[in-house]
N, C-alpha and C positions, 0 to 999 in steps of 0.2 A: 809619465808615470802617475802624478794625479789624475788626469784624465781618464787613463784606466779603470783605476781604484773609482770615480765620479762614476762611469758608464754598466762595472759590475755594479755597482748600488743604487741605479737606476733599476738596471737588468733585473738586480734579487726584488727588488720594492714590486714589480711588475707582476714576478713570480707568486709572490706571494699574495699580492692584488688577486689573481686570475686564482689563486689555491683556495682562497677566501668565499671568490665568486661562489666553485665550482663546491666550497663544501655548504655553503649555506647552499646553495639551489639543494643541493642529496640530501641535507636534512629535511628542507621543506618538501620533497619530495615524499621522504621515508615519511615527513610527520601525516602527508595523504594519506597514503596506504595502511597507514596504521588507523585510522578513521573509520575506514570501508572495506574490508575480509571477506575473501570469499569462504563459504559451509558449506556448500553443495555445488555439483555438477553431476549433467545428467546428460547421458548422451541421447540422438533424435529417438533412439529406442526408449525413454526416458530409465536408460540402462546408468547406475551409479558406476563413473569414473572417478570422482573422488570425492573425501568429504564425507560427511554422514548428514541424515533427515531429524536424527537425534538432536545434533550441534544447533543447527537454522529453528529447529521449533522448542529449546531451550534461550535460547538469544530472542524468541519473538516474544516470549515469555515476559523474560527482562523487559522489556519493551523497543526491543532493539528496531531501528528503524530498517525499511529492506528496499532493495535491488535486483532486480534480474536482469542478465545480460542473455541474449540470445545470437543464431546467427541464421542467414535465409539468403539465397541467390534470388537475385530480382525476377529473373523470367520463371521462377518456382512459385514465388509473394505474391509480389508486388503489379509486375506486369508479365501476364501469361503468354502475350503478346509479343513480348516482345526478344530479340534478341541476342540480347547482354545476359552472362551468368556469371556478373560480377556478382562479389561475395560482400552485404552490408552485416554490419552489427548492428543492432540496439539494446538499450540501455535505459529500462523504464523504471520513474519509481513507483510505489504502489503505498502510498499515502498510507491506507488506512491497513491494521490487519488484523487476524482474527487468530486466535489459540481455541480450539472445539476441541474437548473430551479432558484437556491438557494434555495429549499428544499429534495432535493435529495441527496446522495452520497455512495459511493462505491469504492472499493478500488484493485488495483492489487499488485498480488506479482511480484517482477518485477528481481529479481536473483534465483529463483530458477529451476534446477534441477529436473527430476523423480526421487524417490526412490523407489525402493524396501524393504518393512520394513521384518523383521529388518534385513535385510541382506547389502544391497547396494542401488547402484541405476538401473533404469528400462531399458531395454534391449537396445532401440536407444538413444544415447544421445539427446537430446533436450532441449527445454526449457520449463516451465510449467506457463503460465502466468493466474494464479487463480484468478477469478476475485471475488468477493465479494459484493453481496447489499445490505446493510444495512436492509432490510427484509428477508436475507437470500436465495436470488434467485444467483445461483452461475453460472458458465462461464471459459471454458479453451482454452487457445488459444496453438497450438502446433509447434510451427516451427522444423523441423530437420536440427541438424548440421553437419550428417555425411556425406550430399554429394550423397546421394543416388538420380539416374535421379527417376524424379515424373513430373506428368502435372502439365499443367500451366490453367489447364478449373476448374473456378466457375462452385459451383453448390452447394445445398440445397436438405435437403428429411429429411426422419421424424427420427427422435431418435431411435435407437436400443433397443433392449427391455434386461433385465438384470432380466432374471428367479435365476438367484440363487444371487443375489443383489437388493432383495425387495426394500429397503429403498434409491432405485436408481432410478430418474426420470429424462430422460436422454430429453430435448424435440426437438432436430434436430441434424441436422448433416453434418455441414457444408464444403466442399473443398476439404472432406475428398482426395481425387486421387491426391491431391497437394503435396507440400514440407512442408504446416501448417494448418494442418486442425487444427478444433474446434468445438464446439457446447458448448449449454446454457445446465442448467442443474440442480438442486434439489436434494441433499443426507438429508436422513431425518437424521441430527447429535441428536444425544440426546440434546446436548445444545447449543445455541451462546453465548457467549458473548464475547463482542465487550469492548476493552480496548482502551483507547488515553491517547497519553503524552502532557498536553494544556500548553504549555512554552513557544511555539514561542511567537515574540512580533513584530506585525506587525509595521515597521519603515518607511515604504515608499507606494504611491499609484500612477497611474498614465495613463495616457490615451493611443492610439495607437501610439499621437506624439508627446511623452513623456511627454505633459502636468499635470504639479506634482498636483494631488486631496489632495493628505494632507504626511502630514512627511518630511522626505527630502533625496537628494540623497548623505549630507554631515553626516546628522543621519545613514544611512546606510553605507557610508565608516568606517564611524568611531566603527561600530562595528565590520565589518571587522578588519578591525585593529587592536584592541581588542581584537581578536583573536578569537570571534563568531563563529558559524554556520550560514549560510546563508541558508532561502529555497526561492523557487519561485511560484507563481500562476499564470497563464497564462490564459488568460481567452480568449474564443471560439477558443482556437486550434488545434481542432478538426472536424469544419464546414465544413472542404472539402472531407467528408468519408461519406459511406452513415451507412443510421445506420437503427436502427430496432424498428419499434412501434411510434415512432415521426418525425418528419421533422428533418433532420440534422441541421436545422437552431436553434435550440434550444439554449439557455444559457446556458455555463456551463465554472468551469475555471479547470484545472488541472494544481495538486501541483508536486513538485520533491525540489527536493536538489539542491543546487547552491557548484558542489564539487567542482575546479578552478574558484578564481576571480583574476579579475584583479581592478587597481581605477587608472583613469587618474587626477588628479590631481589640471594640469592645464585646464583643459576641464569638470571636475566637469563630469566626464562621469565611471559609473559605468556597470562591465559587467562581466558574469559568464559565465563559459563552465558548462553546467547544468549536471545532473548525467540522462540516456536514460531513456524514460519513454517508457510506450506503448499506442499507441491512438487507441482510439474506438470511432467511431462515435455515437454520444449523443441521449441516448434516457434513458427512464423512464419505469421503469429498468435499466441498464447499461446493453446491452448484444455484443455479438460476434457476427455479417453478413457476411455472405457472400462477402470478398474481404474489407471489413469494420472496416481495423485496420490494425497497421504499428506499426515498431517501428522506434523514434525519437530521434537523439542527437543535445538537443539545445542551438546553443551559441549566449545568449542574453543579452541587455544592457539597460539605464536608459533613453534612448530618444525612446525607444517602435521599436526598432529593431533588428527584430531577425533572423537569417538562420538556419534553421534543414539542418539536412542530417540525409533522412528518407530510414528507410531497407528495401526495399518491403519482407516479409516474407516466398514469392511464391520462390518469382527468385535468394534474396540475393543479390539481385544489389541494388546501392547505388544512390542516388540524392539530390542534394542542393538546396532547397529552403525556399527563403528571401519575409520575410513578415514583418507586425507590428503590436501586439500586445498591449491590455492591461493588465496591472502589477500588482499583487503588492507583497512584499518582506517584509523577514521578517527576524529573526535574534535570536539566541540562544545562 
C-alpha cells in the first residue's frame, strides 16, 4: 500500500512539474505576443484585410517601433529561374520611422546590406535603405561602399521593366550613374502585415528654443539614470531636402534611438548622440527623389540645439550643420 501511495505522489509531483513548465512557457509566449501586435494587414493589391492605417499612424506618433512581415514565392521574387514556388516569409525591422503631416507614416531600414538568398550577400557592398509606406508603397536607396569611381551627375528616368518579375512595378530610376542610385517601386507581396511595439513613454516635449511644452528634463534624466532606453523625435529635420509630390515644408517628425546619452546635472541639460538616420525630403507617400536624401548622425540637446553630421551618399563626404528643432523624448 505504501508503495502505491509513493508512486502516486511521485506521479502527482511529476504532473505538477509538467503543468508548471507548460504554464511558464505559455506565460512567456503570451508576454512576447504582448510586446508586438499587428495593427494593419494588406493583401497583394494593398487592399485592407485587417486593422487600420489610423491605428498604425497613432502608434508611430506615440514613438512605437515598427516591423513589417511580407510573403512571396522563391521563383517570383528571389530567383525567377528557379523551379521552386516555396513560400518565403520575411520580417524586417524599420529602425527609422516618419510621421508626415501628422497623418501618414513610413519606415526605413537603417542597417541592411543586400542579401542574395539563401547563399549570402549581394554582389557589391552597399547599404539597402528600403522604405515602406503605410499603404505598401516602397522605395530603396543604395549607397555603394566599395569605392568604385562614379559620376556625381544627378538625374531621373523611367522605371525599368521586369518581364521575369511581373509583381515588380518600378516607378522611376534616380541618379543611376552616381554612387547612390535610388528608385521607388511597388512589389505585390502576397501579404503586408505591420507590427508595432508600442511601449515607449513620452516624458518631455520642447520647442526649438528648449521651452518645455510637457514633461520635464528631470523626468528624462531620472529614467535614463535608471537604465531605460531613450528615443527621440525631431520635428522638421528634413525640410531642407527636395521632395517629391508635395512642398518640402510639409510638417514631419523623424524618430530614432538615443545611442549614447549624457546628463549635465548642474545645468539640467540632457544630450544624446542618436543612432544614424536616413533623411528623406518629406512627402506623402514618402519617396526618394533625385538628390533628395542623405544620411545623418545627430547630436541633440534638450535646449533645442542640434548638430548634424551629414553624409553625402554620392560623394561620401561629410558636412557638419547646426540647427534648432522642436523635439519629443521617449523612454522605455
